[in-house]
C-alpha positions in Angstrom: 201.5 84.4 -42.6 198.9 87.0 -42.5 195.8 86.5 -40.5 193.4 86.4 -43.5 195.4 83.7 -45.1 195.5 81.7 -41.9 191.8 82.1 -41.5 191.2 81.1 -45.1 193.3 77.9 -44.7 191.5 77.1 -41.5 188.0 77.5 -42.9 189.1 75.8 -46.1 190.3 72.8 -44.0 187.0 72.8 -42.0 185.0 72.7 -45.1 187.0 69.9 -46.7 186.7 68.0 -43.5 182.9 68.4 -43.5 182.7 67.4 -47.1 184.7 64.3 -46.7 182.7 63.4 -43.6 179.5 63.6 -45.5 180.9 61.5 -48.3 182.0 58.8 -45.9 178.6 58.9 -44.1 176.8 58.5 -47.4 179.0 55.5 -48.3 178.3 53.9 -44.9 174.6 54.5 -45.3 174.6 52.9 -48.8 176.3 49.8 -47.4 173.8 49.6 -44.5 170.8 49.9 -46.7 172.2 47.4 -49.2 172.9 44.9 -46.5 169.4 45.4 -45.0 167.6 45.0 -48.4 169.6 41.8 -49.0 168.5 40.4 -45.6 164.9 41.4 -46.3 165.0 39.5 -49.6 166.5 36.5 -47.9 163.7 36.6 -45.3 161.0 36.8 -48.0 162.5 33.8 -49.9 162.7 31.8 -46.7 159.1 32.7 -45.9 157.9 31.7 -49.3 159.6 28.4 -49.0 158.1 27.8 -45.6 154.6 28.6 -46.8 154.9 26.3 -49.8 156.0 23.5 -47.4 153.1 24.0 -45.1 150.7 24.1 -48.0 152.1 20.8 -49.3 151.8 19.3 -45.8 148.2 20.5 -45.6 147.2 19.0 -49.0 149.1 15.8 -48.2 147.2 15.5 -44.8 143.9 16.2 -46.5 144.6 13.5 -49.1 145.6 10.9 -46.5 142.4 11.6 -44.5 140.3 11.4 -47.6 138.8 14.9 -47.0 139.4 16.1 -50.6 
């Protein structure tokens, strides 16, 4: 095999490796971002439920104490 053909195969393999590594990195980043956004949504839902519960306790306490 001539040197130019060997060099072309080597650099072609290196470019393919970099391309596949970037694609895998993008896939992993997509999964991480999706997981993080799902967790953020669950945190917001939980916070909204807790705030609604605290408000109901507040109004129930005010009603029991004849404040309002």
